[in-house]
Structures are given as structure tokens and as C-alpha cells.
C-alpha positions as CSV (number, residue, x, y, z in Angstrom):
1,M,77.9,113.0,122.1
2,E,76.4,111.1,118.8
3,I,73.0,111.3,117.4
4,P,70.7,108.3,119.2
5,G,70.1,105.5,116.5
6,N,70.6,102.2,116.1
7,N,73.9,100.7,116.4
8,D,74.9,98.1,113.7
9,D,78.2,97.2,115.5
10,A,77.4,93.9,116.7
11,K,75.0,92.8,113.2
12,G,77.5,94.1,111.0
13,T,74.9,94.2,108.1
14,L,75.3,98.0,107.4
15,F,78.6,98.3,105.6
16,H,82.0,96.3,105.1
17,L,85.2,98.3,104.2
18,Q,88.0,96.7,102.2
19,V,91.2,98.4,101.5
20,T,92.3,98.5,97.4
21,S,95.8,98.7,96.5
22,R,97.7,101.5,94.5
23,T,97.1,99.4,91.1
24,G,93.5,98.9,92.0
25,K,93.8,95.2,93.0
26,K,91.7,94.1,96.0
27,V,94.0,93.4,98.9
28,K,93.4,89.4,99.9
29,K,92.3,88.8,103.8
30,K,92.4,86.2,106.3
31,K,88.8,85.1,107.0
32,K,87.8,85.8,110.7
33,K,87.2,83.3,113.2
34,K,83.4,82.8,114.1
35,K,84.5,82.6,117.7
36,I,86.8,85.1,119.7
37,E,88.7,84.1,122.7
38,Q,87.1,85.9,125.8
39,N,90.4,86.5,127.6
40,S,91.4,89.4,125.6
41,D,91.9,92.2,128.1
42,L,95.6,93.7,127.4
43,P,97.3,96.6,129.4
44,C,96.0,100.0,128.0
45,D,99.4,101.1,126.7
46,V,99.7,97.7,124.6
47,L,96.4,98.5,123.3
48,D,97.3,101.9,122.2
49,I,100.2,100.3,120.3
50,I,98.3,98.0,118.5
51,S,95.5,101.0,117.6
52,E,98.4,103.2,116.2
53,K,99.8,100.3,114.1
54,L,96.2,99.4,112.4
55,D,94.5,100.9,109.2
56,L,90.9,102.6,108.8
57,D,89.2,99.6,108.0
58,D,91.1,97.4,110.7
59,L,90.5,100.0,113.3
60,L,86.8,100.2,112.6
61,H,87.0,96.1,113.4
62,F,89.1,96.7,116.3
63,S,86.3,98.2,118.7
64,G,84.4,94.8,118.2
65,V,86.9,92.3,119.7
66,C,85.5,93.0,123.4
67,K,84.4,95.4,125.9
68,S,87.7,96.5,126.8
69,W,89.0,96.9,123.5
70,R,86.1,98.9,122.7
71,V,86.3,101.3,125.5
72,S,90.1,101.8,124.3
73,H,88.8,102.2,120.9
74,K,86.6,104.6,121.7
75,I,89.4,107.0,123.7
76,Y,92.0,106.9,120.7
77,W,89.3,107.5,117.9
78,T,89.1,111.2,118.4
79,N,92.7,111.7,118.3
80,F,92.9,108.9,115.5
81,L,90.5,111.0,113.4
82,A,92.4,114.2,113.9
83,S,95.5,113.1,112.8
84,Q,94.0,112.1,109.4
85,A,94.0,113.6,105.9
86,P,90.5,114.3,104.4
87,L,89.2,111.9,102.2
88,L,87.5,111.9,98.8
89,I,84.1,110.7,98.5
90,E,83.3,108.5,95.3
91,I,79.7,107.5,94.5
92,W,79.7,105.5,91.6
93,C,76.3,103.9,89.9
94,D,76.2,101.6,87.2
95,K,73.2,101.8,84.4
96,H,70.7,100.1,86.8
97,S,71.1,103.0,89.4
98,K,73.1,101.0,91.7
99,P,75.4,102.7,93.9
100,S,79.0,101.6,95.0
101,Y,81.0,103.9,97.9
102,S,84.5,104.7,98.4
103,F,86.9,106.6,100.2
104,R,89.9,107.8,98.4
105,S,93.1,109.0,100.1
106,L,94.7,111.0,97.5
107,P,97.7,111.0,98.8
108,D,98.9,107.7,98.7
109,Q,96.1,106.6,96.7
110,K,94.3,104.2,99.1
111,V,90.9,103.4,98.5
112,Y,88.2,102.0,101.1
113,W,84.9,100.4,100.0
114,W,81.9,101.1,101.7
115,K,79.1,98.3,101.0
116,M,75.6,99.5,102.2
117,D,73.1,96.8,102.8
118,Q,70.9,97.3,99.8
119,K,67.8,95.6,101.2
120,C,67.6,97.9,104.3
121,F,68.1,101.0,102.5
122,R,67.3,101.6,98.9
123,P,66.5,103.4,97.3
124,I,68.5,106.3,98.7
125,E,70.0,109.5,97.0
126,Y,73.5,110.7,98.8
127,F,73.4,114.6,99.7
128,T,76.1,115.6,101.7
129,Y,78.6,114.8,104.2
130,S,78.3,116.8,107.6
131,G,79.4,116.4,111.3
132,G,81.2,112.9,110.7
133,Y,77.8,111.6,108.7
134,F,76.2,111.0,105.4
135,I,73.2,113.1,104.6
136,M,70.5,110.6,102.5
137,G,67.4,111.1,101.1
138,K,65.0,107.9,101.1
139,D,61.7,107.1,99.1
140,N,59.4,107.8,101.8
141,N,60.4,111.6,102.1
142,S,62.6,111.4,105.0
143,L,66.4,111.8,105.7
144,M,68.5,109.3,106.6
145,L,71.9,110.2,108.6
146,I,74.9,107.7,108.6
147,N,78.2,107.4,110.2
148,P,80.5,105.1,108.2
149,F,82.6,105.0,110.6
150,T,80.7,104.4,113.6
151,R,77.9,102.6,111.8
152,I,75.1,104.8,113.8
153,N,72.1,105.7,111.7
154,K,69.3,108.2,112.4
155,V,66.3,108.8,110.3
156,I,64.4,111.8,110.3
157,N,61.1,112.4,108.7
158,T,60.4,115.8,106.7
159,S,56.8,115.0,105.3
160,S,54.9,117.7,107.2
161,T,57.4,120.1,106.8
162,F,59.0,120.3,103.1
163,Q,59.8,117.4,100.3
164,V,63.0,115.8,100.0
165,N,64.3,116.4,96.5
166,L,67.6,116.0,94.7
167,G,70.5,118.7,95.4
168,C,69.5,119.1,99.2
169,H,72.3,120.9,101.3
170,A,72.7,120.3,105.0
171,L,74.7,120.6,108.3
172,L,74.9,118.7,111.2
173,A,75.6,119.9,114.7
174,F,75.8,119.2,118.0
175,G,74.8,120.9,121.3
176,K,77.7,121.8,123.4
177,C,77.9,119.8,126.4
178,S,74.4,117.7,125.8
179,Q,73.5,114.9,123.8
180,E,71.3,116.9,121.5
181,F,71.7,117.9,117.8
182,V,70.9,120.4,115.3
183,F,70.1,119.4,111.6
184,V,70.3,122.5,109.2
185,V,68.9,121.8,105.5
186,L,68.2,123.6,102.5
187,G,65.5,121.3,100.7
188,G,61.9,121.6,99.2
189,W,61.2,123.4,96.2
190,P,61.8,126.4,96.0
191,K,64.6,125.8,98.2
192,S,63.9,126.8,101.9
193,L,66.1,126.9,105.4
194,H,64.3,124.1,107.2
195,V,66.1,123.5,111.0
196,Y,65.5,120.3,112.9
197,Q,66.2,120.1,116.7
198,S,66.5,116.7,118.5
199,R,65.5,118.7,122.0
200,N,61.9,119.0,120.7
201,C,61.7,116.6,117.5
202,G,60.4,119.1,115.3
203,W,61.3,121.2,112.3
204,V,60.9,124.9,112.3
205,T,61.1,126.7,108.3
206,Y,63.0,130.2,108.2
207,P,61.1,132.8,106.5
208,T,62.9,134.4,103.2
209,M,63.5,137.8,103.2
210,E,64.0,139.1,99.6
211,N,65.3,142.5,100.3
212,V,69.0,140.2,102.0
213,G,68.7,137.4,99.5
214,K,68.0,133.6,99.7
215,V,70.3,131.6,102.0
216,I,72.5,129.4,100.3
217,D,75.3,128.1,102.7
218,F,76.2,128.0,106.4
219,V,78.6,127.0,108.7
220,V,79.4,127.1,112.7
221,L,82.0,129.2,114.0
222,H,82.4,129.9,117.5
223,N,79.7,127.9,118.7
224,I,77.1,129.8,116.6
225,I,75.5,129.1,113.1
226,Y,76.1,131.9,110.4
227,V,74.7,131.7,106.9
228,V,75.3,134.1,103.7
229,T,72.7,134.5,101.2
230,D,72.8,135.0,97.2
231,K,73.5,138.6,98.1
232,A,76.3,137.9,100.3
233,N,74.4,139.4,103.1
234,I,75.7,136.9,106.3
235,G,73.7,136.6,109.4
236,V,73.3,134.7,112.5
237,L,70.8,131.5,112.6
238,S,68.8,131.9,116.4
239,L,67.9,128.4,117.4
240,N,65.4,129.6,119.6
241,S,63.2,131.4,117.2
242,A,62.4,131.0,113.2
243,N,65.0,134.3,113.0
244,I,68.1,135.4,111.0
245,K,70.0,138.0,112.4
246,F,71.7,139.7,109.5
247,L,75.0,141.3,110.6
248,K,75.3,145.1,109.3
249,L,78.5,145.0,107.4
250,K,79.7,148.2,105.7
251,S,79.7,146.7,101.9
252,T,79.3,143.7,100.4
253,P,81.0,142.1,97.7
254,N,80.7,142.2,93.8
255,I,79.6,139.1,92.8
256,T,77.5,139.7,89.8
257,P,77.8,136.7,87.7
258,N,79.0,136.4,84.0
259,P,76.7,135.7,81.1
260,G,76.2,131.7,81.1
261,F,78.0,131.1,84.6
262,K,76.3,130.5,88.0
263,P,77.8,131.8,91.0
264,H,78.2,129.9,94.2
265,L,79.3,131.4,97.9
266,A,80.5,129.1,100.5
267,L,81.3,130.2,104.2
268,V,84.3,128.6,105.8
269,N,85.6,127.9,109.2
270,C,89.4,128.7,108.8
271,D,91.3,128.9,111.8
272,E,88.4,130.2,113.8
273,Q,88.0,132.8,111.2
274,L,85.0,133.4,109.0
275,L,85.8,133.3,105.3
276,L,83.4,133.8,102.4
277,A,84.6,132.1,99.0
278,H,83.0,133.1,95.6
279,F,83.6,130.2,93.3
280,K,82.1,129.9,89.5
281,Y,81.9,126.2,88.8
282,F,85.4,124.8,89.3
283,E,86.9,128.3,89.2
284,I,87.9,130.5,92.4
285,K,87.0,133.9,92.4
286,D,87.6,135.8,95.5
287,V,88.1,134.8,99.1
288,Y,87.3,137.4,102.0
289,K,87.5,137.6,105.6
290,I,84.9,138.8,107.7
291,D,86.4,141.4,110.2
292,F,84.5,141.5,113.0
293,S,86.3,144.5,114.4
294,T,85.4,146.7,111.9
295,M,82.4,144.9,110.4
296,S,83.7,144.7,106.9
297,Y,84.9,142.4,104.1
298,V,88.3,141.9,103.5
299,K,89.7,140.4,100.5
300,L,92.4,137.7,101.0
301,K,95.7,138.1,98.7
302,T,96.6,134.6,99.9
303,L,95.4,132.0,102.1
304,G,98.4,131.5,104.1
305,D,99.3,128.3,105.5
306,N,95.9,127.2,104.5
307,A,94.1,124.9,101.7
308,L,90.6,125.2,100.7
309,F,88.6,121.8,99.6
310,Y,85.3,122.7,98.3
311,S,82.5,120.6,96.5
312,W,80.0,122.0,94.0
313,D,76.7,123.1,95.7
314,K,77.8,121.5,98.9
315,S,80.5,122.4,101.9
316,C,84.1,124.2,101.9
317,Y,86.5,123.0,103.9
318,S,89.5,124.8,105.1
319,L,93.1,122.4,105.9
320,S,96.0,124.0,108.3
321,N,99.2,123.2,107.3
322,P,98.2,121.1,104.3
323,N,101.8,120.1,103.5
324,K,101.7,117.3,106.4
325,W,99.0,115.5,104.6
326,G,100.2,115.7,101.3
327,Y,98.6,118.8,100.1
328,E,99.9,122.2,98.7
329,R,99.4,125.4,100.8
330,N,97.4,128.3,99.2
331,Y,95.8,125.8,96.9
332,V,91.9,125.3,96.3
333,Y,90.7,121.6,95.7
334,V,87.7,121.8,94.4
335,S,85.4,118.5,93.4
336,S,82.3,118.2,91.1
337,L,80.2,115.5,90.0
338,S,83.1,113.7,87.6
339,R,86.5,115.4,88.5
340,V,88.8,117.2,90.9
341,E,90.5,120.3,89.8
342,V,93.0,122.5,91.9
343,S,94.2,126.4,91.4
344,V,96.7,128.1,93.2
345,Y,94.9,131.4,95.4
346,S,97.2,133.9,94.3
347,G,96.3,137.4,92.9
348,D,94.3,137.4,89.4
349,D,96.2,133.8,88.5
350,K,93.9,131.2,89.8
351,K,93.8,128.5,86.7
352,C,92.3,125.4,87.4
353,T,94.8,122.4,86.7
354,P,93.4,118.8,86.4
355,F,94.3,117.2,89.6
356,L,92.1,113.7,89.9
357,T,89.6,112.0,87.2
358,P,88.1,109.0,87.7
359,D,89.4,105.6,86.4
360,E,88.2,105.1,83.2
361,S,88.7,101.2,83.6
362,H,86.3,101.3,86.7
363,S,83.0,99.2,86.3
364,Y,81.0,101.7,88.0
365,T,81.3,104.3,84.8
366,H,77.7,105.5,84.3
367,S,77.4,108.2,86.7
368,F,79.7,109.4,89.9
369,T,79.6,112.0,92.5
370,L,82.7,113.3,94.3
371,D,82.7,114.8,97.7
372,W,85.2,115.6,100.5
373,C,84.8,113.9,103.9
374,F,86.6,115.5,106.5
375,R,86.3,112.7,109.5
376,H,87.9,115.2,112.4
377,V,85.5,118.3,111.7
378,R,82.5,117.9,114.4
379,Y,80.6,121.0,115.2
380,E,78.8,121.9,118.2
381,V,76.5,125.0,118.7
382,D,75.5,126.7,122.4
383,Y,72.0,127.3,122.4
384,S,72.0,130.3,124.7
385,L,74.6,132.5,122.4
386,V,71.8,133.8,120.2
387,E,68.4,134.8,121.3
């Protein structure tokens, strides 16, 4: 169930991944043979063993050998993604605004470089990562969805609905048991909520209700899209009409900002529970669980065996058993334009400490953006759940 689009596997023009060692030096690779042997059929168990031994960039080329290898790759790919730690997306720009994209594995400090075909896709602006796709803006007032791991891409025009501008926030979800997809965007000026559905190839703009506030974030839980406003009101997004049904919660948390600080609320799907995280720049203030049995906010004293990964003005993810991938439980990892900071979520002691800063010797030091890439997170929605 992937977005219909152009598959550039055969052409190989969309991107190229290159592993960089811990010291930052590029790893040399043997040149590919121009001609591939036709007799490449191997037993499935042998292909599984081969797949398990491959690194990310080699696994991408694995599917291009022949048809049987491509079938094996498709079966193995889902399990592979679920077994991988989150990656940090690094977007570097030089003084000419020429971007360079890379994925960094923080625990082992491996870097994978992604080189886009600039002739095809410039100028282009990165917005966020969602559902396995880069969400980017093009200069012709359209949005491009690019899966960097399968090379599938799709362009969606927005000119008749809203203007694509810097700071768009988006979420990509797929229809349950169907080939359809839903694209939720906060965009335009002033920012409004817009939803694109592939089943009718059209945009719908949801009205803003001042009494409940403006929608600032969204997440999928139990096949339903939930939204939150800047007044901490939570609602359910209807995909059958331009309507948001707000929950009748007994109270809302106090999120009054201190002078000079911009607060941000992020919805999180954490072990099939709905959380609301309150941030002020790098600082995590509080995390609340929505208790649907009592319809109330419950302030959490600890994240338990979970860690949160947040990108400023983008998305917030939850990772269970983070120690398995080299991260710490009950920690909050926050990325922004320049660095990653981490804090322990425990009572009132939530002081941030630097976790990662960009390499100052990097050739792309003019500007950069950091974001999180959770490769295994794939949202699904059920059209029949909300009327």
C-alpha cells in the first residue's frame, strides 16, 4: 500500500546512498558491473541470510538484481525497518543554498548520504518526514512526497487551495486495507488545516473555530486522526466531511507561556496511548496522557520504558525499549535547526544537556536542519470510524 507514483529503481537517478565511516571518511566501493548475470535464482532461505548481512545502502541495491531478489526484498523490507533504530536527518546547505541530505545513526555514528537529482527537483524545500516519505515544497506551489528508501515519489498540486510556504507541517497516512492515502497539512498564511485524499484527488480546508483554538499538531491512533489546538483542545478529524469533533475533556492543562518563550504542543502515539507533550524550545515541560475512561488529562511522572524524539515545529515520536538501539529510557531527545539536546523526564528536574552538535569541519556549514526519521512508522486510517 504505497503512494502511486514514479518508481525510479531502474533509472537510479533520484538518489544515491553512500556510507561514511566513524571518522567521516567515505568508504570506497567497487564499481558495479554493467551487466548482471541472468541466472540469479537462489532459495528463499539463502536470500534471507544475504538480506540480514546487508547494510542499508546495500539492501537498497539488493532489489535491483532481478525479479526473484526483488520479491524477497519486499518481504524482508518490513521486518528490516521495524528492527532499525531511528535516524537523524541532516540537511546541509552551502552559501549558494545547494542542499545535501544525510541520515545519521547516532548510536554507531554511521552516516548515509542521499544525493537528489538537482536538475529534476530544484528548487525544493524540506518540510518534514512522515510515513516513510520526505515532504517537500516545490517552486510551482506544489508538494512533493519522496520515499528515500524505495525511490517512489508523488507530486501534489496545492495552488487552488493554499500557498506552499516555509514551515508547513504535514502527516501522511494510508487507508486501511486499500491503496488510498490521506495527506494532512498545516500550511498557507495564516496557517490553516488542509486535507488531501487520493480517493477523490482533492483538497478540503477545515474551518478554524476561535473558541477552541487553532490546530497545531496531529497524530494517528487506532486508525483515527487526532488533532490538538494551541489551547490544548483535542479533536477527532473527520475524513468524510470538513469537521472536527472535539473531545469533551474535564479540564485542559495550563500552557500559558512565559514572556519571550514560544510554547508548542505535540501529540504522540505511545504504545497505543495518546500523549500530549508540552515543549518550550529544547525544554520539555510536561507530558500528559489522555485517559479516555475518565476523559481527563493525567500528568505523567515518568515515561517508563519509553523515550520521546521531537523535532521543533515538526513531529514527536515514541520509542519503546530504547536501550535496544542505544538510547536511554525516560529520556527526551529534541532536535532543531542546529543541534540535538537531551533531558531526563523526571519530576521538575528536566534540564537539557547537549547530545549532538554538527561537525564544524563539514563543508556544508552555512545552514542546516535536523529531523527524525522513524522508518518503521506507517500510519493507517479507517474512513468508517469517524462520520
